[in-house]
N, C-alpha and C positions, 0 to 999 in steps of 0.2 A: 631240534626239538622233538623229544619223545612222544609216544602215543598218549601217554597219560596228561601231557601238557596240552595236547590238542583236543582232548575229550571235552565235548560240549557239556556244560553244568546247566541243569534245569534252573531257571529263575526262581527266585524266591516269590512266595505267593503274594506278598505284599507288592513286588514290582509287577507281577502278572496283573494284579487288581488295578494298580495305578495306570497301566497302559490302557487297560479297558475303559477307565475313567475319561483318559484322553480321548479315545475313540467316541464315547458318549458326548462329550463336551463338543467335539467336531459335528456329530449329528445335529445339534441343536442349531448350528447356522445353516443347515442344509434343508432340514425338514421342518415343515410348518407345524404350528401348534394346533391341535384339535380337541374337542370335548364331545361327550354324550350327555344326554338327559338320563336321570335315574327314575326308577319307579320301583314300588313295593310289589312283590310277588308272594303268594301264599301256596304251599304245598302240604301233603299228608306225609308224616313220617312217624311210624310206630303208633299208629292210631292218633296221632295228635297233629294239629295244624302249626306249621312253622312258617316264619315270614324271612324274607331275605331282600335286601336292597340290590338290584340290579340295574345294569345300563339298558335303555331303550335303544335297539340295534338301528332303528330308522331315524334318530335324532341327531346323527353325527353332523357336527358343524366346524368348519375352520375358524380359529380366532384371526379376525381382520382388524385393522386399525380404522381411523374415521373416513380415510379415502377408499376403504374397501380392499386394501392390499393384504395379502396373507402376512401374519407376523411369524418371522424367524428372529427371536430374541438373541439367540446365541448365550453362551455361558461367560460370565466375566470371570476375570482372574480371581477377584475377591469381592465379596459381597458383604457389607456392614448390616447391622441390623437384624441377624439371623437369616440372611439370604443364602441361596445356594450358589455361591461362586466356586470355581475350580479347586480353589485352594481351601475351601470350607467343607469338601466332601467328607473327610475323616470326622470333624467334630459333629457335622450335621447327620452324618450316617449313625455315628455312635448314639446321638440322643433323639432319634426318631422312632416312631412307633410308640407303644405303650407295654405295660406289665404283660400284656396277653401275647405279645408276639415280638417280631424282629423289628428294631434291632435291641432296644434298650432291654425288653424282657429277657430276650433270649441271652444276651451279655450277662445280665444279672444271674440267670439260671446256670450258665456255663461256670461263672465264677463260684457261685455258692456250692455246685456239685464238686468243682475242683476242690474247694476247702474242705468239704466233708469228706472226701476220699482221701485228701491229705492227713485228716486225722486218723481215718482207719488204717492208712498206711503207716502211721507212726507206731501203731500197735503191733506191727509186723503180723498180724493174724492172716491177712491174705497170703503173704508170703509162705508161711507155715502151712497154710491150708493148700496152697499150691504143691508143695512137696508131699503133703500127704495124698492129694489127688493122683499125682505122679506114682507114688508108690502102690496106690490101690489099683490103677488103671494100666499097669504095665502089660503091653500086648493088646490092649483094648483102646488105646488113644483115639483111634480112627473113629471110634463111635460118636466122640464129642462133636465132630463136624456135622453129620446128617441130623443129629438130635438137636442142636444149638439152632442150626440154620432153619429147619423146620418150624420150631417154636417161634423163632423171630419172625419169620414169613407169615405165620399165623397170626402173630400179634399185629403186624402192619395190617393184614387183611381184615381182622376183626374190629380193632378199635384204633386203627391209624397210628401205631407206633412210629415214631422218628426221633425227636429229641431225646427220648428215653433212652435211646440206643447210647448216648454218650456215656452215661453212667455204667451201663452193661459192658461197654467196651473197656472201661477202666479196670473191670474185674477180669474178663476174659482176655484181652490182650497178653497180660503177663503169664496167664495159663497156657495160651498158645506157644509163646516162647519158650517157656519151660518144658513143654513136651517136645519141642524141637522144630516147630513151625516158625511163624513170624507174625508181626504186628499186622500185616495185610490180611492174613487168614483171620485174625481176630476181628477185623473190620468186615470182611466178607460175611462171616456168620452172626453178626450183630446187625450193623447198619445196612449194609447191602441187603440182607435177607429182608428187613423190615420194609425196605423201598419196594423190593420185588412184590412182597405182600400187598402193600399199598397200591401199587400200579395195577394189580390184577385181581383186586378184591371184588367180592359180589356184594359187600355189607358196610364197607367202610363209611362211618357217618360224616366224615370231614371231606370226602371226595365225591364218591359214586352217589350218595344220597342227596348231597345238595345239586350236583350237576343234574341228575335227573330230575328233580324237584323244580329247579328253574327252567328246565327244558320241557316241562309238560309231559314228562315220561313217569309212569307210575314208579314210586320210590322202591328201589331194592328187586326191581323187575329184571329178568334176564340172568337169573343166578346161575342155572345149569352152564351155560357157555363160560361164564365168568370162573366158575369153581374149575372147569376143565382147563381153562387157560391159567389159573393159579398152580394146579398140579404140574402141569408142562413147565411153566417158568421156575417153579420152586425146585423141581427135579434137576433141571438144567443147573440151577445155580450151585445145588449140593454136588452135584457130578464135577463141574468146573472147579470149585473150591477144593473138594477133594483131591482131584488130580493135581492141581497146583501145590497143594500142602504137602502131597507126597514127594513131589519134586524138590522142595524146599528141605524136607527132612533128609533126603538123600545128599543134598549140597547146600547147606544153610547160606553160602557165600553167594548163592544164585539170586537171593533176594534183594529186591530193590530198596527194602528198609533195613538191611543188615546192619548198617552202620548206627542207624538210630536205635535199633533194638538193643544195642550194647546198654543203653541206659536201664532197661529192664533186667538184662543179665547182671548188670553191676549192683544196681539198686535191689533187686529181688534176690541176689546171691543165688540164683537157681544152680550153679554148679556145685554148691554144698548141698547134698542130698540126705543129710542127717537132719530129719525133722524133730522139733520139740515143741509139738502141738499140745498145749495145756488146757485146763479147763477154761481159763480166762479167754484164750484164743478162740475156744470153742464158742464162747458166750458172745463174742464180737461177731463172728460168722453167723452165729444165731440171729443177732440182732440185724444185720445186714439182710439175711434171708427174709425174715419177719417183716422188715421194712419194705423190701421190694414186693413181698406179697400185698402190703398195705397199699402200695402204689398202684399195683395192677387192679386191685379191687377197687380203688378209687377212680381209676380211669374207666373201668367198664360200667360200674354202678352209678357214678356221679359225674362223669365226663371231667375229671380233674384234668387240668392242663398246667401250663407252665408255673403260675404262681404258686398252686397247691404242692405240685411235684417237687419244685425247689425246697419248698418248706419241709416236705416231707424227708427228703435228702439230708436237709440241715439236722433235723431230729436224728435221723440214722447215725450221722457223723458225731453228734454230740454224745448220743447214747454210747456209741463205741470208745469215745474219748474217756467217758467215765468210768467204763468197764476197765479200759486200759490203765487209768490212774490207780484205780481201786487194787487191781491184781498185779501192778507194777509191771505191766508187759513193756518189754524193752526199755525198762527203767524209767517209764514215763511219769512225769509230773505235771501239775495243772498248768504250769507255763508251756510245755510241750503240746498240750492240747491247742493253745492259741498258736504256737509256731507251727503246728501241723496244717493247721487252716490256712494260715498265711503261705506257707510253701505250696500247698495244693493249689491254691487260687493262683499264686504267681506261675505255676508250671502251665495253666490253661489260659493265661493273660493274651499270648499271641492269637489264640484261637478266637478269644472274645473281641479282639480289636479287628480281626479281619472280618467278622460279621458286620461290624459298623461300617468299614470301608466298603464292603460289597454293597451293602444297602446304599451308600452313597452314590452308586452307579445309577439306581432308580430315581434318585432325588435329583442328580444332574439332568435326567431326562424329564423332569418336571413332576415326578411322583406318580404313584399308581391309583389315583383317584379317578374315576370314569368322568367325573362332571366338573373336574378342574381342568384347564386348558395344559396340554402336555404333549411331547413328542411322542411318548409311549402311547397315547391314544390314537394319534395318526398312525403309527406303525400298526397297531391292532386294527384300525378301520380298513387299511390299504391291504393288509394280508387277507382280511376277510373277503374283500371284494375279488381278489384273485383266486381264492378257493372255489367259488361258486361257477366258475367258468369252465370246468374240467368234466370229462366223464366220470360216472357214479365211483367207480373203484379208485380212481385217480383223485377224485375230489375228497373222498375218505382218508386217503393216504396223505394228501395234502393237509388235511385237517390235523392228523396225527404229526406230521412235520411241523406244522405251525405251532402246536401247542408244546411241542418239545423245544423249539427255539424260544417261545414266549416264556416258558418256566425259567429261562436264565434270569428274567427280570422279576416275575412274581412267582415265587417257590412256594407260597402258601396254596395248599389244595384248594381250600373253602375260597380263598380270594380269587384264585385264578378261575374257577367256576363262576364266581360272580361277575367277573370281567368278561369272559370269553364266551360262555354257554349262551347268554342271550343273543349274541351275534352269530354263533355257530349253528345254533338250533334252527333259526329261519333259513339261513344258508343251506343247510342240509336239505330242507324242503325244496329249495330252489333246484338243486343239485340231483334231485332224487335219491338221496341216501336218508335211511331212517335215523330218527333223533336217537335211537338206543346206539346205532354205529357212531353217531357224532360224540355221545357220551363215552363210549369206549375209546375213541381216538383221543378225547380228552383225558381221560384216567392214565391211560399208557404214557402219553406225552408229558404229563405232570409229574407221574411218579418215578419213572426209569431215570429221567434226565437228573432227578435229585441225587443220583450216585455219582454224578460227574461235576455240575456246575458248581463253581466256587462261590456263588451267591447263596448256596444252600446253608443256612446257620448250622443246622443239625449235622450236615457233612462235615463243615470245617471244624465244629466242635469235636467230633469222633476223631478226625485226623489229629486235632490238637492233643487230644487224649492219649491217642498212640504215638504221638511225637512224628508224624509223617508230613512232610510238606505236600502242598496240594499238586505241585509240579511233578513230583515223583509218583503221587496216587495217580493224576491223570496218565502219565506214561504207562503205568501198569494196567490200568482199567480200560484203557481205549479199545483192545480187541474185545474184552467182554461186552462192552457197550455196542460194539458193531454187531456182534452176534445177538443181542437183545433187541437191537433196532430191526434185525432181519426177522426175527420171531414175531415181534409185535406187527411189523409189516404183513407177515403172512396172515395172522390172525384178523387184523383189520380188514383186509381185502377178502378172506374167507367169509367174514361176517356180511359183507355187502352181497356176495353172491349167494349167502344162506337166506337173504332178506331178513337179517337178525333185527 
């Protein structure tokens, strides 16, 4: 048997999620269910009073039967009537939530964006634009990495970019491959950059503002420390990505995504450097640029989220398709417009499916509602009790570690803030840690692990757009994550000793 036959192949994402579901199902037989009571809290943000439903940290109780025994219901193999059985996790995960979030909203978001970009790709405007970019940036390609990484990190810090990176990756991944880098580089400068900005933000309304509000900390306070942290993390991200990209440019076959990148090399025909960038192509690119500007404006000015952004991308795709038909780009007809939408949505279908499957893990554990009996609530309560028993610096670091692990189950920044901060804030008081540090531990744990966990809908959507399996991504990103973990630990512990 030769070495190639012995080589271990990373399991498919679906297989990895399946085994995690098995583990979650086994936990339901061991860990009793528990629940909290909830309460309404108010806080000031931007001069306006905001209200948030949070759990009452002192109200935890175990679910017991009539005889007072703890309830460990376990997960059945199959549950009729819409129940959460082991074999139901795919369907229940796919239809969970609403149009504002995971899973059904994000699934629709991914498919519509995929369809919109399928139409855009039919026009070949992106491919021709790529060739024009290559021609104009010869010798200066390296500037794209720091500029794009900085802008996306800033977007994550200012208005919490995340899911939006899926669409941008569809544009920038082919460009990175055409320049001589790879799809991983494209993900690093888009999605990873947004999550570094999200995790180190001083003003993110979906993370820091809510966490500070429900913790009784002045909203958007402590900005100076966080801005310094953002600069350090962003600079490191740029340096790491630049070094990696340069090594790939010297030897493209070193890339973990080299085989899957062949799709873009083939479909984009980047080997043919003769560009025929016409007025029609220019109008399509202009429509995409204006549409992206519209999205950014909507997010900043009107807090547009999944439903609005999905509709905006559909509009961009439709406009590009009409231009393509009118200017006969790539010989397009009206039927090609429909076919492009179908092909684009089909390409992102695996990413959409895995979002639902990952959500099924949380459903198996009883859901993420604090006032409904679940294994997840018991895990939250138990971890919180342990955190309060350590010295100050260790308690703060333990909070960061706990938030990082808990983010596997609840990847929503605002959702995790509402679930964990009402418990962590009083625990910080007991441990002698300031609530500002507790918020810091939350935002770092919540944001950075989104780069890694397969339960992150935005990550899986971005990987789907780049045609990279999660197992391949996990193998690549692990070293980067360990360095981020070390940096985060240093900042959390430093904040404790500063009395932040």
